[in-house]
C-alpha positions as CSV (number, residue, x, y, z in Angstrom):
1,X,-56.8,27.9,-10.4
2,X,-54.6,29.5,-12.9
3,X,-52.3,31.8,-10.9
4,X,-50.2,34.6,-11.9
5,X,-47.8,36.8,-9.8
6,X,-46.5,40.2,-9.8
7,X,-44.2,42.2,-7.6
8,X,-45.2,45.4,-5.9
9,X,-43.6,48.6,-6.7
10,X,-40.1,49.1,-5.2
11,X,-41.3,51.3,-2.3
12,X,-43.6,48.7,-1.0
13,X,-41.4,45.7,-0.9
14,X,-40.8,45.9,2.8
15,X,-44.6,45.5,3.2
16,X,-45.8,43.3,0.4
17,X,-44.1,40.2,-0.7
18,X,-46.1,39.9,-3.8
19,X,-49.6,40.2,-5.4
20,X,-51.1,37.3,-7.2
21,X,-54.4,36.7,-9.0
22,X,-56.2,33.6,-10.3
23,X,-59.1,32.6,-12.3
24,X,-61.2,29.7,-10.8
25,X,-62.8,27.4,-13.5
26,X,-64.8,24.8,-12.0
27,X,-64.8,22.8,-15.3
28,X,-61.2,21.8,-14.3
29,X,-62.7,19.8,-11.5
30,X,-60.2,21.4,-9.0
31,X,-62.0,23.8,-6.9
32,X,-60.9,22.4,-3.3
33,X,-58.0,24.0,-1.6
34,X,-56.0,23.4,1.6
35,X,-54.9,26.5,3.6
36,X,-51.7,25.9,5.5
37,X,-49.3,27.8,7.8
38,X,-47.1,30.1,5.8
39,X,-45.5,32.4,8.3
40,X,-47.2,35.6,7.0
41,X,-50.5,37.4,6.8
42,X,-52.5,38.6,3.9
43,X,-55.6,39.8,2.0
44,X,-58.0,37.8,-0.2
45,X,-60.4,39.8,-2.5
46,X,-63.1,38.2,-4.9
47,X,-63.2,40.7,-7.7
48,X,-66.3,41.3,-10.0
49,X,-68.6,39.4,-7.7
50,X,-71.8,40.7,-6.1
51,X,-71.4,38.2,-3.3
52,X,-68.8,35.6,-2.0
53,X,-68.7,32.4,-3.8
54,X,-65.8,30.9,-1.5
55,X,-66.9,28.6,1.3
56,X,-65.3,26.9,4.2
57,X,-65.7,23.1,3.6
58,X,-66.2,22.2,7.3
59,X,-69.2,24.5,8.3
60,X,-70.2,25.2,4.7
61,X,-70.4,28.9,5.4
62,X,-69.4,31.6,2.9
63,X,-66.2,33.5,3.7
64,X,-66.4,37.4,3.4
65,X,-66.2,38.6,-0.2
66,X,-62.8,40.2,0.9
67,X,-60.9,39.4,4.1
68,X,-57.7,39.8,5.9
69,X,-56.2,36.6,7.3
70,X,-53.7,36.3,10.1
71,X,-50.9,33.9,10.9
72,X,-51.9,30.2,10.8
73,X,-50.1,28.0,13.4
74,X,-52.6,25.1,13.7
75,X,-54.0,22.3,11.4
76,X,-55.1,23.4,7.9
77,X,-58.5,24.4,6.7
78,X,-60.3,23.4,3.5
79,X,-62.1,25.9,1.3
80,X,-63.8,25.7,-2.0
81,X,-65.4,27.8,-4.7
82,X,-69.1,27.3,-5.6
83,X,-68.8,29.2,-8.8
84,X,-66.3,30.7,-11.2
85,X,-64.3,33.5,-9.7
86,X,-61.5,36.0,-10.0
87,X,-59.4,36.2,-7.0
88,X,-56.8,38.7,-6.0
89,X,-54.4,37.9,-3.2
90,X,-51.9,40.1,-1.3
91,X,-49.0,38.3,0.6
92,X,-47.8,40.6,3.2
93,X,-44.4,40.5,4.9
94,X,-44.4,38.9,8.5
95,X,-44.0,42.3,10.1
96,X,-46.6,44.3,8.0
97,X,-49.8,43.6,9.7
98,X,-49.4,45.8,12.7
99,X,-47.9,48.5,10.5
100,X,-50.8,48.5,8.2
101,X,-53.8,47.8,10.4
102,X,-52.5,49.3,13.8
103,X,-53.4,46.0,15.8
104,X,-51.2,43.4,17.4
105,X,-51.0,40.7,14.8
106,X,-52.2,38.2,17.4
107,X,-55.8,39.7,17.0
108,X,-56.3,37.5,13.8
109,X,-53.8,34.5,14.6
110,X,-55.8,31.4,13.3
111,X,-58.7,33.4,12.0
112,X,-59.7,36.2,9.6
113,X,-61.7,39.4,9.5
114,X,-63.9,41.0,6.9
115,X,-61.6,43.4,5.0
116,X,-64.5,46.0,5.3
117,X,-63.9,46.1,9.0
118,X,-60.2,47.0,8.7
119,X,-59.6,48.7,5.4
120,X,-61.1,52.3,4.7
121,X,-64.7,52.1,3.2
122,X,-63.4,54.1,0.2
123,X,-60.7,51.6,-0.6
124,X,-63.1,48.7,-0.5
125,X,-65.6,50.7,-2.7
126,X,-62.9,51.3,-5.3
127,X,-61.8,47.6,-5.2
128,X,-65.3,46.4,-5.8
129,X,-65.7,48.9,-8.6
130,X,-62.5,48.1,-10.2
131,X,-62.8,46.4,-13.8
132,X,-59.5,44.7,-13.9
133,X,-56.9,43.0,-11.4
134,X,-54.2,45.6,-12.4
135,X,-56.5,48.5,-11.5
136,X,-57.3,46.7,-8.1
137,X,-53.6,46.2,-7.5
138,X,-53.0,49.9,-8.1
139,X,-55.7,50.8,-5.7
140,X,-54.0,48.7,-3.0
141,X,-50.5,50.0,-3.8
142,X,-51.8,53.6,-3.4
143,X,-53.3,52.6,0.0
144,X,-50.1,50.8,1.3
145,X,-47.8,53.6,0.3
146,X,-48.7,55.6,3.4
147,X,-47.2,52.8,5.5
148,X,-44.0,52.2,3.5
149,X,-41.8,54.7,5.4
150,X,-42.7,53.4,8.8
151,X,-39.9,51.2,10.2
152,X,-40.4,50.8,14.0
153,X,-39.8,47.1,14.3
154,X,-36.2,46.8,12.9
155,X,-35.2,44.2,15.7
156,X,-38.0,41.9,14.6
157,X,-37.4,42.4,10.9
158,X,-33.7,41.5,11.7
159,X,-34.8,38.4,13.4
160,X,-37.2,37.3,10.6
161,X,-34.5,37.7,8.0
162,X,-32.2,35.6,10.1
163,X,-34.8,32.8,10.7
164,X,-35.7,32.8,7.0
165,X,-32.0,32.1,6.1
166,X,-31.7,28.9,8.2
167,X,-33.4,25.7,9.0
168,X,-32.5,25.9,12.7
169,X,-35.3,26.4,15.2
170,X,-35.3,29.8,17.0
171,X,-33.2,30.4,20.0
172,X,-34.9,33.3,21.5
173,X,-32.2,34.0,24.1
174,X,-29.7,34.4,21.4
175,X,-31.9,36.5,19.1
176,X,-32.7,38.9,22.0
177,X,-29.0,39.3,22.8
178,X,-28.3,40.1,19.1
179,X,-31.0,43.0,19.0
180,X,-30.1,44.3,22.6
181,X,-33.5,43.3,24.1
182,X,-34.4,41.3,27.1
183,X,-35.6,37.7,26.3
184,X,-39.0,38.5,27.7
185,X,-39.4,41.9,25.8
186,X,-38.2,40.2,22.6
187,X,-40.7,37.4,22.9
188,X,-43.6,39.7,23.6
189,X,-42.8,42.1,20.7
190,X,-42.2,39.4,18.3
191,X,-45.6,37.9,19.0
192,X,-47.4,41.3,18.9
193,X,-45.7,42.1,15.5
194,X,-45.7,38.8,13.8
195,X,-48.8,37.0,15.4
196,X,-46.8,33.9,16.6
197,X,-43.9,33.4,18.7
198,X,-40.4,33.1,17.2
199,X,-40.1,29.4,17.8
200,X,-43.3,28.6,16.1
201,X,-42.3,30.9,13.3
202,X,-39.1,29.0,12.8
203,X,-41.0,25.7,12.8
204,X,-43.1,26.9,10.0
205,X,-40.2,28.2,7.9
206,X,-38.5,24.8,8.3
207,X,-41.8,23.1,7.1
208,X,-42.0,25.5,4.2
209,X,-38.4,24.8,3.2
210,X,-39.3,21.0,3.1
211,X,-42.2,21.8,0.8
212,X,-40.0,23.7,-1.6
213,X,-37.6,20.7,-1.7
214,X,-40.7,18.3,-2.2
215,X,-41.8,20.4,-5.1
216,X,-38.5,21.1,-6.8
217,X,-36.7,17.8,-6.3
218,X,-38.6,14.8,-7.8
219,X,-35.5,12.6,-7.4
220,X,-35.0,13.4,-3.7
221,X,-36.5,11.0,-1.2
222,X,-38.5,12.2,1.8
223,X,-35.8,10.9,4.0
224,X,-33.4,13.2,2.3
225,X,-35.8,16.2,2.5
226,X,-36.1,15.6,6.3
227,X,-32.3,15.8,6.8
228,X,-31.7,18.7,4.4
229,X,-34.0,21.0,6.5
230,X,-32.9,19.7,9.8
231,X,-35.4,17.1,11.1
232,X,-33.9,14.5,13.3
233,X,-35.3,11.7,11.2
234,X,-38.1,11.0,8.8
235,X,-40.4,10.1,11.7
236,X,-40.1,13.6,13.2
237,X,-40.6,15.1,9.8
238,X,-43.8,13.1,9.4
239,X,-45.3,14.2,12.6
240,X,-44.5,17.9,12.2
241,X,-45.8,17.6,8.5
242,X,-49.1,16.2,9.9
243,X,-49.4,19.2,12.3
244,X,-49.2,21.7,9.4
245,X,-50.9,19.7,6.6
246,X,-53.1,17.1,8.2
247,X,-51.6,14.4,6.0
248,X,-48.4,12.4,5.8
249,X,-45.8,13.7,3.3
250,X,-46.4,10.7,1.0
251,X,-50.1,11.3,1.0
252,X,-49.7,14.9,0.4
253,X,-47.8,14.3,-2.7
254,X,-50.3,11.8,-4.0
255,X,-53.4,14.1,-3.5
256,X,-52.1,17.7,-3.7
257,X,-50.7,20.0,-6.4
258,X,-48.7,23.2,-6.0
259,X,-50.2,26.4,-7.7
260,X,-46.7,28.1,-7.6
261,X,-44.2,27.7,-10.2
262,X,-41.1,25.5,-9.6
263,X,-39.0,28.6,-10.1
264,X,-40.6,30.7,-7.3
265,X,-38.3,32.1,-4.8
266,X,-37.9,29.8,-1.6
267,X,-38.2,32.8,0.6
268,X,-41.9,33.1,-0.5
269,X,-43.8,30.4,1.3
270,X,-46.8,28.4,0.0
271,X,-50.2,29.0,1.6
272,X,-52.7,27.6,-0.7
273,X,-52.4,24.1,-1.9
274,X,-54.8,22.5,-4.3
275,X,-56.3,19.2,-3.7
276,X,-56.9,16.5,-6.5
């Protein structure tokens, strides 16, 4: 998939991390993709299609033509395209799901929902009738603007920013104290807003930082990567890696490819990994 990225307009950057779109050409022989834990939620839309051509490899069922996915905290899934396709993706900020859809983010943890069930029918109609990716992005931006001024989760947003800057695992007692909440209230609110608990989120962020080092540092050994991001040793790194990827780090490097550019901001996680 040939992927291109674009930032949302300034007013939306507290909600949308980025938009991306890609052209799937099966002649390249690379139509299988591994979906991994990324720490955020988002939207996938197949443009210019009468029906979905994206399938889950395990059950061979077609995914919705457009869908909203929740946090992923378990093992990866494998998806593939049966035909050529144009795909538009929206990477949402970790705290954006509840703000936009009015639901606890846990409603979609480790699953997805047809976008037609959560987005206004008029927005879906406009997306399906759009004639370019830029037109579709503009439709989504206009819809998201109504949520841009809402900021009712400052404690969780602060905690997310702090966890994103470190490789340390979350200490919920300390985080709760910093935002003047009880530990129980903090844990409950974090999970409602983000879709996973703070400790799991920090594990995913540490794993994601390891992926960035693996992509950008060809001369760095896996042992060095493990220590750089705070794993006790390479064995611990390997076990955690298998949880989120389903493969060892070495096997992953041999049979996978990154669709993101090497210059991509480390704060933006990987979610879709191509399989050779």
